[in-house]
Wavefront OBJ file of the C-alpha trace (Angstrom):
o trace
v -3.388 -17.576 1.180
v 0.099 -17.233 0.183
v -0.879 -17.974 -3.507
v -3.397 -15.039 -3.417
v -0.565 -12.717 -2.115
v 1.717 -13.807 -4.889
v -0.813 -13.364 -7.521
v -1.818 -9.809 -6.247
v 2.000 -8.724 -6.158
v 2.744 -10.239 -9.481
v -0.005 -7.751 -10.773
v 1.571 -4.756 -8.774
v 4.510 -5.636 -10.489
v 3.015 -5.672 -13.849
v 1.355 -2.382 -13.186
v 4.526 -0.759 -11.881
v 6.428 -1.617 -14.954
v 3.947 0.325 -16.933
v 4.024 3.367 -15.124
v 6.980 6.174 -14.937
v 7.518 5.742 -11.074
v 7.265 2.184 -10.230
v 5.292 1.024 -7.181
v 6.743 -0.638 -4.576
v 5.664 -2.232 -1.365
v 7.895 -3.133 1.467
v 6.590 -4.872 4.645
v 8.268 -5.365 7.890
v 6.227 -8.173 9.399
v 2.482 -6.411 10.006
v 3.826 -3.580 11.737
v 5.137 -1.344 8.900
v 4.416 -0.625 5.002
v 6.446 1.399 3.043
v 4.825 2.321 -0.270
v 6.831 4.242 -2.759
v 5.018 5.477 -5.872
v 1.652 6.652 -4.210
v -0.154 9.445 -5.444
v -2.155 10.485 -2.286
v -4.039 9.087 0.661
v -7.682 8.668 -0.149
v -8.991 7.653 3.544
v -7.075 7.815 6.735
v -8.164 6.684 10.412
v -6.556 4.678 12.962
v -8.113 1.364 11.689
v -8.399 1.893 7.927
v -6.105 3.762 5.441
v -6.343 3.640 1.654
v -3.763 5.103 -0.750
v -4.098 6.041 -4.433
v -1.200 4.437 -6.391
v -2.102 5.461 -9.839
v -4.117 2.519 -11.284
v -4.181 0.758 -8.206
v -5.764 1.518 -4.567
v -4.136 -0.090 -1.528
v -6.118 -0.487 1.428
v -4.790 -1.370 4.767
v -6.939 -2.239 7.739
v -5.708 -3.107 11.435
v -5.404 -1.109 14.678
v -3.720 1.874 15.862
v -2.656 2.986 12.251
v -0.678 5.738 11.449
v 0.865 7.501 8.526
v 4.423 8.957 8.017
v 5.015 10.754 4.719
v 8.750 10.478 3.763
v 8.350 12.400 0.617
v 5.465 13.361 -2.015
v 5.526 9.811 -3.376
v 6.559 7.815 -0.307
v 4.564 7.298 2.751
v 4.868 4.414 5.773
v 1.850 2.757 7.170
v 2.671 1.963 10.937
v 0.534 0.155 13.423
v -0.879 -3.495 13.583
v -1.928 -4.305 10.138
v -4.298 -7.158 9.630
v -5.301 -6.873 6.176
v -4.082 -5.376 2.633
v -6.386 -5.200 -0.453
v -5.642 -4.175 -3.800
v -8.143 -3.022 -6.107
v -8.423 -1.204 -9.629
v -9.351 2.460 -9.603
l 1 2 3 4 5 6 7 8 9 10 11 12 13 14 15 16 17 18 19 20 21 22 23 24 25 26 27 28 29 30 31 32 33 34 35 36 37 38 39 40 41 42 43 44 45 46 47 48 49 50 51 52 53 54 55 56 57 58 59 60 61 62 63 64 65 66 67 68 69 70 71 72 73 74 75 76 77 78 79 80 81 82 83 84 85 86 87 88 89
């Protein structure tokens, strides 16, 4: 499991280097994710959040999820995050 996460994080890092505004995802346990470099919210409910990050979509699954917009390109997803999935647009 840790290997898959590391591979996905390496992919995110490579993708971020190729954009003007690098993508970063900071996790605080499974309770909070700070996404910097996002371009919009695709889907939002209390159990699913999908965020457009340019060439990537980041999907969060969990319970009691909420979004706090910190700026145009930075959001925080809070709640009990059970799964994070990265996919290409």
